[in-house]
C-alpha positions in Angstrom: 47.8 76.9 114.5 49.6 74.0 112.7 49.0 74.2 109.0 47.9 70.8 107.7 47.3 71.6 104.0 48.9 73.8 101.4 47.7 76.3 98.9 49.7 77.7 96.0 48.8 81.2 95.1 50.1 83.1 92.0 47.8 85.7 90.6 48.2 88.6 88.0 44.7 89.9 89.1 45.0 90.7 92.8 41.3 91.3 93.3 40.2 90.0 96.8 43.4 88.0 97.1 44.4 89.4 100.5 41.0 88.5 102.1 41.0 85.1 100.5 44.6 84.3 101.6 44.0 85.5 105.2 41.0 83.2 105.4 42.9 80.2 104.0 45.5 80.8 106.7 42.8 80.9 109.4 41.4 77.6 107.9 44.7 75.9 108.4 46.3 76.3 104.9 50.0 77.0 104.5 50.4 79.4 101.6 53.3 79.3 99.0 53.5 82.0 96.4 55.6 83.7 93.7 56.9 87.1 92.7 54.5 89.9 93.0 51.9 87.9 94.8 54.4 86.8 97.4 55.4 90.4 97.9 51.9 91.7 98.4 50.9 88.9 100.8 54.2 89.4 102.9 53.6 93.2 103.0 50.2 92.6 104.4 51.4 90.3 107.3 50.0 87.1 105.7 52.0 84.0 106.5 53.5 82.9 103.1 56.5 80.9 101.8 58.2 81.9 98.6 58.1 79.2 96.0 61.9 79.3 95.7 62.1 77.9 99.2 60.1 74.9 98.0 62.0 74.4 94.7 65.5 75.5 95.8 65.6 77.4 92.6 65.5 81.1 92.2 63.3 82.8 89.6 65.2 83.4 86.4 64.6 85.2 83.0 62.6 88.0 84.4 60.2 85.4 86.0 59.7 83.4 82.9 60.8 80.3 84.9 59.7 80.0 88.5 57.1 77.3 89.0 58.2 74.9 86.2 59.7 72.5 88.6 59.1 68.8 89.8 58.6 69.9 93.4 55.7 72.0 92.4 54.1 69.7 89.8 54.5 66.5 91.7 52.9 68.2 94.6 49.9 69.1 92.4 49.6 65.9 90.3 50.1 63.3 93.0 47.0 61.1 93.4 46.2 60.8 97.0 44.8 57.2 96.6 47.9 56.0 94.7 50.4 54.6 97.1 53.2 54.8 94.5 52.6 58.6 94.0 52.6 59.1 97.7 55.9 57.2 98.1 57.4 59.4 95.3 56.4 62.5 97.2 58.1 61.1 100.3 61.3 60.3 98.5 61.3 63.8 97.0 60.5 65.3 100.4 57.6 67.1 98.8 54.4 68.1 100.6 51.2 67.8 98.5 49.4 71.0 97.3 45.7 71.0 98.0 44.6 74.2 96.4 46.0 76.0 93.3 44.9 79.6 92.9 46.2 81.0 89.6 45.0 83.6 87.1 46.9 84.4 83.9 48.9 87.1 82.3 46.2 89.4 80.7 46.8 88.4 77.1 43.1 89.0 76.2 43.3 92.6 77.4 46.8 93.4 76.0 45.9 92.3 72.5 43.3 95.1 72.4 45.7 98.0 72.9 48.0 97.9 69.9 51.2 96.4 71.3 53.9 95.2 69.0 54.2 91.5 68.3 57.2 91.3 70.7 55.5 93.2 73.5 52.4 91.0 73.2 54.4 87.8 73.3 55.6 88.8 76.7 52.0 88.4 78.0 51.8 84.8 76.9 51.6 82.9 80.3 53.4 79.6 80.5 53.7 78.6 84.1 50.1 79.7 85.0 48.3 77.5 82.4 50.7 74.6 83.2 49.8 74.7 87.0 46.1 75.2 86.2 45.9 72.3 83.9 47.8 70.0 86.2 45.5 71.0 89.1 42.4 70.6 86.9 43.5 67.2 85.8 43.8 66.1 89.4 40.5 67.7 90.4 39.6 64.8 92.5 42.4 65.8 95.1 43.1 69.4 94.3 40.9 72.5 94.3 41.7 74.7 91.4 40.7 78.3 91.4 40.9 80.6 88.3 38.2 83.1 89.0 38.2 85.6 91.9 34.4 85.5 91.8 34.6 82.0 93.2 36.7 82.8 96.3 33.8 83.3 98.6 31.9 80.2 97.7 35.1 78.1 98.0 35.8 79.4 101.5 32.2 78.7 102.6 32.5 75.1 101.2 35.8 74.6 102.9 34.2 75.7 106.3 31.3 73.4 105.7 33.3 70.5 104.4 31.3 70.5 101.2 34.0 70.3 98.5 32.3 67.5 96.8 33.4 65.9 93.5 30.7 67.7 91.4 31.9 71.1 92.6 35.6 70.2 92.0 34.7 69.2 88.4 32.9 72.4 87.9 36.0 74.4 88.9 38.2 72.2 86.7 35.9 72.7 83.8 36.3 76.5 84.2 40.1 76.0 83.9 40.0 74.1 80.7 37.3 76.5 79.2 39.7 79.4 80.0 42.9 77.9 78.9 41.4 76.6 75.6 40.1 80.2 74.8 43.5 81.6 76.0 45.5 79.3 73.7 43.0 80.0 70.8 43.6 83.7 71.2 47.3 83.2 71.0 47.0 80.9 68.0 44.9 83.6 66.3 47.5 86.3 67.1 50.3 84.1 65.8 48.5 83.0 62.6 46.9 86.4 61.8 43.5 84.8 62.3 44.1 82.4 59.4 42.2 79.1 60.1 44.5 76.1 60.5 44.2 72.4 61.0 42.3 73.0 64.2 39.6 75.6 64.9 41.1 78.3 67.1 38.4 80.9 67.8 38.4 82.6 71.2 35.1 83.8 72.8 34.0 84.7 76.3 30.4 84.7 77.7 29.0 88.2 77.3 25.6 87.5 78.6 22.9 84.8 78.9 19.9 85.9 76.9 16.3 85.6 77.9 15.9 83.0 75.2 17.0 82.1 71.7 15.0 82.4 68.4 11.9 81.2 70.3 11.0 81.2 74.0 11.6 77.4 74.4 15.3 77.8 73.2 18.0 79.1 75.5 20.4 81.6 74.0 23.8 83.0 74.9 26.0 85.9 73.5 29.7 85.1 73.5 32.1 88.0 72.6 35.5 87.8 70.8 38.3 88.0 73.4 40.3 90.3 71.0 37.8 93.1 71.8 37.1 93.7 68.1 33.8 93.6 66.3 30.4 95.3 66.5 29.1 93.7 69.7 32.3 94.3 71.7 31.9 98.1 70.8 28.3 99.2 71.4 26.7 101.5 73.8 23.0 100.7 74.7 21.5 104.2 75.3 17.9 103.1 75.9 15.5 100.3 75.9 15.0 96.7 76.9 17.7 94.0 76.9 18.7 92.8 73.4 17.2 89.6 72.3 18.8 86.8 70.3 16.8 87.9 67.2 17.7 91.6 67.8 21.3 90.7 67.8 21.2 88.8 64.5 19.2 91.7 62.9 21.7 94.3 64.2 24.6 92.3 62.8 23.0 92.2 59.3 21.9 95.8 59.3 25.2 97.2 60.4 27.1 95.1 57.8 24.7 96.3 55.1 25.3 100.1 55.8 29.0 99.7 56.2 29.2 97.9 52.8 29.0 101.4 51.3 31.1 104.5 51.5 28.0 106.6 50.6 25.3 107.7 53.1 23.1 104.7 53.7 20.2 103.7 55.8 18.4 100.4 56.0 15.5 98.7 57.6 15.9 95.0 58.5 13.5 92.4 59.7 13.9 88.7 60.2 17.6 89.1 59.3 16.7 90.4 55.8 16.7 94.0 54.5 13.2 95.3 53.9 14.7 98.3 52.1 17.9 100.1 51.6 18.5 103.8 50.6 21.7 105.4 49.4 22.5 108.9 48.3 24.1 112.3 48.7 21.1 114.0 50.4 20.7 114.3 54.2 19.9 111.1 56.1 16.4 112.4 57.0 15.5 112.6 53.2 17.0 109.1 52.7 14.8 107.8 55.5 11.7 109.2 53.7 12.7 107.3 50.5 13.4 104.2 52.5 10.0 104.4 54.3 8.1 105.0 51.1 9.8 102.1 49.4 8.3 99.7 52.0 6.2 101.3 54.8 4.7 97.9 55.6 7.6 95.6 56.4 9.4 98.2 58.5 6.9 97.8 61.3 8.6 96.0 64.2 11.9 96.0 62.4 15.2 97.8 63.1 16.8 100.8 61.5 20.5 101.2 61.0 22.5 104.0 59.3 26.2 104.8 58.9 25.3 108.5 59.6 24.6 110.6 62.8 21.0 110.8 63.8 19.8 114.3 64.5 16.5 115.7 66.0 14.4 115.6 62.8 15.1 112.0 62.0 14.6 111.0 65.7 11.1 112.5 65.5 10.3 110.5 62.4 11.7 107.3 63.9 9.5 107.6 67.0 6.4 108.0 64.9 6.5 104.3 63.9 6.9 101.1 65.9 10.6 99.9 65.7 12.5 97.4 67.9 16.1 98.8 67.5 17.9 101.9 66.1 21.6 101.7 65.4 23.9 104.6 64.5 27.5 105.7 64.9 26.4 108.8 66.7 23.3 110.8 67.9 22.8 114.5 68.9 21.7 114.9 72.5 18.3 116.2 71.3 17.8 113.0 69.2 18.7 110.8 72.2 16.2 112.6 74.5 13.5 112.2 71.7 14.3 108.5 71.2 14.2 107.9 75.0 10.5 108.8 75.1 10.0 105.3 73.7 10.7 103.3 76.9 11.3 100.0 75.2 13.0 101.2 72.0 16.6 99.9 72.0 18.9 102.7 71.0 22.5 101.7 70.2 25.6 103.8 69.5 28.0 101.8 67.4 31.6 102.4 68.3 33.3 100.3 65.6 32.7 99.2 62.1 32.4 95.5 61.3 35.7 93.7 61.5 35.0 90.0 61.1 37.0 88.1 58.5 35.1 84.8 58.8 31.5 83.6 59.5 30.4 80.4 61.1 27.5 77.9 60.7 27.0 75.1 63.2 25.9 71.8 61.7 25.3 68.5 63.6 28.8 67.4 64.9 30.7 70.0 62.9 31.0 73.6 62.1 31.4 75.4 58.7 33.7 78.4 58.4 34.0 80.7 55.4 35.4 84.1 54.6 33.0 87.0 54.8 31.6 88.0 51.4 33.1 91.4 51.3 33.6 91.8 47.5 34.1 95.6 46.8 33.4 97.9 43.9 37.0 98.0 42.6 36.9 94.2 42.4 33.6 94.4 40.4 35.3 96.8 38.0 37.8 94.1 37.2 35.2 91.5 36.4 32.4 93.6 34.9 31.4 92.8 31.4 28.6 94.5 29.4 27.2 91.6 27.4 24.4 93.4 25.5 24.4 95.8 22.5 22.9 98.5 24.7 25.0 99.8 27.5 23.7 101.1 30.9 23.9 104.8 31.5 25.7 106.3 34.5 22.6 106.4 36.7 21.6 102.8 35.9 25.2 101.6 36.5 25.1 103.2 40.0 21.8 101.5 40.8 23.1 98.2 39.4 26.1 98.1 41.7 24.0 99.3 44.6 21.4 96.6 44.1 24.0 93.9 43.5 25.6 94.8 46.8 22.3 94.6 48.7 21.7 91.2 47.2 24.6 89.8 49.3 22.4 90.2 52.4 19.3 88.5 50.9 18.8 84.7 51.0 19.2 83.0 47.7 17.6 83.0 45.2 17.9 86.8 45.7 16.3 89.4 43.4 16.7 93.0 44.2 15.1 95.8 42.2 16.1 99.5 42.7 15.7 103.0 41.3 17.5 106.2 42.1 19.5 104.6 45.0 16.6 103.0 46.7 15.4 99.4 46.7 12.0 98.8 45.3 11.5 95.0 45.7 13.6 92.5 47.6 12.9 88.8 47.6 15.0 85.7 48.4 14.8 82.3 50.0 12.6 80.9 47.3 13.4 77.5 45.7 12.8 79.0 42.3 14.4 82.2 41.1 11.4 83.1 39.0 9.2 83.1 42.1 11.6 85.5 43.8 11.6 87.7 40.7 7.8 87.8 40.5 7.6 88.8 44.2 10.2 91.6 43.8 8.9 92.9 40.5 5.3 93.1 41.8 6.5 96.0 44.0 8.7 97.7 41.4 7.9 100.8 39.3 8.9 101.1 35.6 12.4 102.2 34.9 13.9 100.4 37.8 16.9 98.0 37.5 17.2 94.4 38.6 20.0 92.6 40.3 20.3 88.8 40.9 22.7 87.0 43.2 23.1 84.1 40.8 23.0 83.5 37.0 19.9 82.9 35.0 19.5 79.3 33.8 16.5 80.2 31.7 15.1 83.4 30.0 12.1 83.5 32.3 13.5 86.3 34.6 14.3 88.5 31.6 10.8 88.0 30.3 9.3 88.9 33.6 11.6 91.9 34.0 10.5 93.2 30.6 6.8 93.0 31.5 7.5 95.3 34.5 9.6 97.8 32.6 13.0 97.0 34.0 15.6 99.2 32.4 18.8 97.3 33.1 19.9 93.9 34.7 23.0 92.8 36.5 23.8 89.2 37.3 26.9 87.1 37.6 26.6 85.2 34.4 28.1 81.7 33.9 25.1 79.7 32.8 25.3 77.3 29.8 22.3 79.3 28.5 23.7 82.8 29.0 23.3 83.5 25.3 19.5 83.0 25.5 19.2 85.7 28.1 21.6 88.0 26.3 19.7 87.6 23.0 16.3 88.4 24.8 17.8 91.5 26.4 19.0 92.6 23.0 15.6 92.0 21.6 13.9 94.1 24.3 16.7 96.8 24.4 17.6 96.0 28.1 21.3 96.5 29.0 22.7 93.6 30.9 26.0 93.4 32.9 27.8 90.3 34.0 29.8 90.6 37.2 31.5 87.2 37.2 30.8 87.1 40.9 28.1 85.0 42.6 26.6 86.1 46.0 24.7 83.1 47.3 23.5 83.4 50.9 22.1 80.1 52.1 
């Protein structure tokens, strides 16, 4: 049959392209194509014209230049209701292109496999995005196809003559969504992820969630296209679909346990640690300490550890109600035990946290900041013992432990701890003394106290003394630091200034 329309097909991903191309032929489309796509269509007896026959220009530079030609882009961009555009095509002896089917060099995938900068640069597509953007701009007259999953629907709409404007706009939108993420990924690669004048962060839809924080809110999970990070590298071994709140809690819990080089286990609820335990003993014993520190808040929370979960711990975890368990590894016995809880989400973590930045959306804008990943060796550079009495080795270990935990608690954060286990955790109060009173009310004598911010008054020291706090750590920096120092000296409480604030708003 005489072909009345033209389709340009140039795809890296050849999924279903043979069936799609055959059907286009049958529907009266003349196909032009490039390189490998032309070859595979030709080999499968599909009528196809090589793009060089249209341009009169052979592919050069290993295919870097093949479709960047006026005969291609004029055919895509010509407005069918603009007489001047049509006259230009006639003078150029160019036939309009009605469908553009293009997918891109796999930059997203290749950046995950450790290529050199030079090797990865070769997977930056130029001609593909150019054709896609041109076709998407002219969506009123050109069908643009970037996703093989759309092939069948497009064919059905062509057959039924239902290529309406709203569908065309939807396809065009997919193009600009893809090319913006594609360019952002390249910008991140070239800048080593350093934010520039424009925000260039590249994410792809991972899943549409059942809902957001509440059932009346819709939620989505988007994954970093570089393949890095916690949620690009998990295995869900058991349980229901992860919820929006589960995902936020998992993120906090994993970041807590991987803030330490020691063995650590934490319970998290409402994106805040209920308790944290650190030590040299086995993880089952650490869990016992964690549970005894706060057996109430853990109900309905999540557990995360940076250690392998074995049979004994699995049995303990199934004896209480939990939403999620996260670990880098499980014994087979542990997995079988945990699977007896049908709805319990059991997650194997395949990668440590990698994010350099965190984001907060505000109305009409977005805030970006570096992750608060201050480490022990950086503390050592800033530590200053400001009291006459010095903390002993055990106290210093607990002080550093509690200070690190405070990074994950909403300001004004107060964390008390003893022997590598948190005792009281409180934050999110508008007054630091209220947070201190709450945390101290669950704290035994001899524990230490950590604060994410300085003390503007002596009230926290006074309260700490009443509860038998044995040492205090805080950033320092208040105009009234001397008052708190003098009071600690009076009560014989060692106090350490870190010089580093850890607000979490």
